[in-house]
N, CA, C and O of each residue as an XYZ file, in Angstrom:
348
protein
N      48.689     92.780    237.629
C      47.260     92.879    237.688
C      46.792     93.879    236.626
O      47.473     94.867    236.352
N      45.647     93.618    236.042
C      45.086     94.471    235.006
C      44.079     95.447    235.605
O      43.325     95.110    236.518
N      44.090     96.669    235.066
C      43.215     97.728    235.548
C      42.595     98.467    234.378
O      43.152     98.498    233.280
N      41.435     99.063    234.624
C      40.770     99.947    233.664
C      40.474    101.251    234.383
O      39.981    101.257    235.511
N      40.782    102.355    233.715
C      40.533    103.683    234.269
C      39.774    104.479    233.229
O      40.174    104.534    232.067
N      38.665    105.103    233.648
C      37.860    105.938    232.755
C      38.296    107.383    232.954
O      38.166    107.943    234.042
N      38.810    107.971    231.893
C      39.405    109.295    231.965
C      38.345    110.379    232.094
O      37.168    110.168    231.802
N      38.802    111.554    232.543
C      37.929    112.715    232.673
C      38.646    113.919    232.079
O      39.802    114.183    232.409
N      37.969    114.642    231.212
C      38.508    115.875    230.672
C      39.489    115.722    229.527
O      40.228    116.656    229.214
N      39.505    114.545    228.893
C      40.422    114.315    227.778
C      39.669    113.716    226.592
O      38.526    113.278    226.720
N      40.329    113.707    225.449
C      39.739    113.094    224.253
C      39.671    111.576    224.389
O      38.734    110.949    223.895
N      40.663    110.984    225.057
C      40.588    109.545    225.295
C      39.529    109.300    226.363
O      39.301    110.151    227.223
N      38.890    108.152    226.307
C      37.814    107.850    227.252
C      38.184    106.773    228.267
O      37.550    106.653    229.316
N      39.208    105.996    227.949
C      39.546    104.862    228.809
C      41.013    104.515    228.646
O      41.591    104.661    227.569
N      41.614    104.043    229.758
C      42.978    103.528    229.722
C      42.968    102.164    230.389
O      42.524    102.028    231.530
N      43.453    101.159    229.684
C      43.673     99.834    230.273
C      45.170     99.685    230.485
O      45.961    100.051    229.615
N      45.564     99.151    231.632
C      46.984     98.970    231.900
C      47.198     97.797    232.838
O      46.282     97.346    233.526
N      48.426     97.320    232.846
C      48.801     96.185    233.687
C      50.071     96.537    234.449
O      51.033     97.060    233.886
N      50.048     96.238    235.741
C      51.211     96.440    236.603
C      51.572     95.087    237.181
O      50.715     94.391    237.727
N      52.850     94.706    237.063
C      53.256     93.403    237.602
C      53.511     93.496    239.109
O      53.376     94.564    239.707
N      53.879     92.370    239.711
C      54.075     92.292    241.162
C      55.217     93.155    241.670
O      55.298     93.430    242.868
N      56.100     93.586    240.781
C      57.236     94.419    241.162
C      56.962     95.905    240.932
O      57.855     96.734    241.109
N      55.727     96.245    240.538
C      55.366     97.633    240.314
C      55.775     98.166    238.955
O      55.848     99.378    238.751
N      56.045     97.251    238.015
C      56.464     97.633    236.664
C      55.251     97.648    235.745
O      54.439     96.723    235.740
N      55.149     98.722    234.967
C      54.068     98.863    234.007
C      54.362     97.976    232.805
O      55.387     98.151    232.146
N      53.491     97.042    232.514
C      53.729     96.066    231.451
C      52.942     96.340    230.182
O      53.384     95.962    229.097
N      51.811     96.973    230.285
C      50.999     97.194    229.093
C      50.117     98.408    229.331
O      49.577     98.575    230.425
N      49.964     99.249    228.333
C      49.087    100.420    228.413
C      48.353    100.554    227.088
O      48.963    100.472    226.022
N      47.040    100.760    227.157
C      46.228    100.933    225.959
C      45.232    102.058    226.207
O      44.401    101.976    227.111
N      45.323    103.115    225.394
C      44.383    104.225    225.455
C      43.291    103.987    224.426
O      43.546    103.427    223.360
N      42.074    104.411    224.746
C      40.949    104.329    223.812
C      40.488    105.741    223.508
O      40.131    106.493    224.414
N      40.494    106.102    222.228
C      40.168    107.456    221.812
C      41.416    108.326    221.880
O      42.503    107.838    222.191
N      41.261    109.591    221.594
C      42.389    110.513    221.671
C      43.268    110.463    220.433
O      42.890    109.892    219.410
N      44.436    111.062    220.536
C      45.396    111.158    219.431
C      46.173    109.852    219.328
O      47.133    109.637    220.068
N      45.770    109.000    218.434
C      46.274    107.633    218.363
C      47.797    107.536    218.315
O      48.390    106.771    219.075
N      48.421    108.288    217.450
C      49.879    108.201    217.323
C      50.596    108.621    218.592
O      51.513    107.935    219.045
N      50.187    109.742    219.168
C      50.819    110.219    220.393
C      50.615    109.235    221.545
O      51.539    108.970    222.315
N      49.415    108.702    221.654
C      49.127    107.795    222.764
C      49.807    106.443    222.582
O      50.170    105.790    223.561
N      49.976    106.028    221.345
C      50.766    104.822    221.078
C      52.202    105.047    221.543
O      52.807    104.176    222.168
N      52.735    106.216    221.233
C      54.096    106.559    221.631
C      54.253    106.566    223.141
O      55.209    105.998    223.668
N      53.325    107.203    223.840
C      53.381    107.222    225.302
C      53.330    105.801    225.848
O      54.096    105.450    226.746
N      52.438    104.992    225.313
C      52.295    103.608    225.784
C      53.601    102.835    225.652
O      53.979    102.095    226.560
N      54.281    103.002    224.541
C      55.545    102.292    224.316
C      56.642    102.840    225.221
O      57.440    102.073    225.760
N      56.687    104.151    225.391
C      57.732    104.760    226.218
C      57.632    104.365    227.687
O      58.657    104.190    228.346
N      56.421    104.223    228.210
C      56.277    103.917    229.639
C      56.342    102.418    229.936
O      56.526    102.026    231.089
N      56.195    101.587    228.924
C      56.254    100.139    229.129
C      57.613     99.765    229.715
O      58.653    100.159    229.188
N      57.599     99.007    230.801
C      58.828     98.559    231.453
C      59.313     99.499    232.541
O      60.292     99.199    233.225
N      58.639    100.640    232.714
C      59.017    101.588    233.764
C      58.283    101.258    235.058
O      57.217    100.641    235.043
N      58.866    101.676    236.173
C      58.165    101.566    237.444
C      56.972    102.513    237.401
O      57.096    103.654    236.955
N      55.834    102.047    237.858
C      54.620    102.858    237.839
C      54.834    104.174    238.590
O      54.353    105.219    238.154
N      55.539    104.130    239.696
C      55.793    105.349    240.478
C      56.622    106.365    239.692
O      56.415    107.570    239.836
N      57.555    105.895    238.865
C      58.349    106.796    238.028
C      57.492    107.437    236.943
O      57.676    108.608    236.609
N      56.562    106.670    236.396
C      55.661    107.201    235.371
C      54.809    108.314    235.980
O      54.600    109.354    235.354
N      54.319    108.095    237.197
C      53.514    109.120    237.869
C      54.319    110.405    238.010
O      53.828    111.485    237.681
N      55.548    110.295    238.496
C      56.345    111.507    238.730
C      56.683    112.242    237.437
O      56.825    113.464    237.445
N      56.813    111.523    236.335
C      57.147    112.158    235.059
C      55.933    112.779    234.355
O      56.063    113.820    233.711
N      54.768    112.158    234.470
C      53.606    112.584    233.679
C      52.589    113.417    234.447
O      51.765    114.098    233.837
N      52.634    113.374    235.758
C      51.671    114.100    236.580
C      51.730    115.595    236.312
O      52.808    116.191    236.304
N      50.575    116.195    236.094
C      50.485    117.641    235.928
C      50.614    118.147    234.505
O      50.481    119.349    234.278
N      50.868    117.280    233.543
C      50.948    117.717    232.143
C      49.548    118.138    231.693
O      48.560    117.450    231.953
N      49.491    119.268    231.021
C      48.219    119.794    230.552
C      48.165    119.745    229.025
O      49.196    119.783    228.352
N      46.955    119.660    228.497
C      46.732    119.665    227.053
C      46.027    120.964    226.693
O      44.839    121.132    226.966
N      46.764    121.875    226.082
C      46.177    123.153    225.685
C      45.573    123.886    226.866
O      46.246    124.121    227.870
N      44.318    124.242    226.746
C      43.608    124.991    227.781
C      43.020    124.099    228.871
O      42.497    124.598    229.867
N      43.103    122.792    228.687
C      42.520    121.850    229.651
C      43.382    121.771    230.908
O      44.578    122.060    230.868
N      42.772    121.381    232.013
C      43.489    121.224    233.275
C      44.190    119.877    233.387
O      44.857    119.607    234.386
N      44.046    119.036    232.379
C      44.622    117.695    232.404
C      45.029    117.314    230.987
O      44.918    118.119    230.062
N      45.494    116.100    230.826
C      45.888    115.556    229.522
C      45.814    114.039    229.624
O      45.598    113.493    230.706
N      45.992    113.369    228.511
C      46.018    111.900    228.550
C      47.184    111.389    229.406
O      46.984    110.467    230.196
N      48.396    111.954    229.280
C      49.470    111.508    230.164
C      49.150    111.768    231.641
O      49.448    110.932    232.494
N      48.553    112.908    231.943
C      48.171    113.222    233.318
C      47.117    112.242    233.822
O      47.155    111.834    234.983
N      46.191    111.865    232.969
C      45.171    110.894    233.368
C      45.793    109.526    233.646
O      45.364    108.829    234.566
N      46.789    109.140    232.868
C      47.506    107.894    233.157
C      48.185    107.994    234.515
O      48.131    107.053    235.306
N      48.822    109.124    234.788
C      49.467    109.323    236.096
C      48.439    109.234    237.220
O      48.709    108.624    238.255
N      47.268    109.833    237.031
C      46.208    109.754    238.045
C      45.774    108.318    238.286
O      45.593    107.901    239.430
N      45.608    107.568    237.212
C      45.190    106.172    237.332
C      46.231    105.357    238.094
O      45.893    104.592    238.996
N      47.489    105.526    237.727
C      48.562    104.777    238.388
C      48.690    105.183    239.856
O      48.891    104.333    240.724
N      48.574    106.471    240.127
C      48.665    106.957    241.504
C      47.570    106.333    242.365
O      47.828    105.932    243.501
N      46.369    106.248    241.842
C      45.259    105.637    242.596
C      45.539    104.172    242.909
O      45.288    103.707    244.021
N      46.053    103.459    241.934
C      46.369    102.047    242.146
C      47.460    101.911    243.206
O      47.352    101.083    244.111
N      48.503    102.718    243.094
C      49.609    102.642    244.044
C      49.161    103.003    245.456
O      49.595    102.376    246.423
N      48.296    104.009    245.582
C      47.768    104.383    246.895
C      46.926    103.260    247.474
O      47.001    102.986    248.671
N      46.126    102.608    246.642
C      45.285    101.493    247.104
C      46.151    100.324    247.564
O      45.844     99.678    248.566
N      47.220    100.056    246.841
C      48.115     98.963    247.209
C      48.760     99.209    248.566
O      48.982     98.265    249.324
N      49.065    100.472    248.882
C      49.644    100.794    250.179
C      48.680    100.503    251.322
O      49.092    100.120    252.417
N      47.359    100.693    251.043
C      46.330    100.452    252.066
C      46.118     98.966    252.310
O      45.787     98.549    253.420
N      46.311     98.173    251.267
C      46.039     96.723    251.379
C      47.102     95.984    252.130
O      47.006     94.768    252.299
């Protein structure tokens, strides 16, 4: 299923991603932010279980900010996974 998440507190403004029926992250696209770094993150997490991505990226900070683009991806995935548990 495809999802869109609007980030807060980062240079990127939006993350589009897809999670398959087995909980595997299939595609990630950041809009805005540090293009090269975010391209790298997108490629590295592709094919990983969404829950593993959350555990690896959650809590990463960017400089003085309380969050980062990787942390925002973890937040987005965590919300989706929590919603799936409710359904």
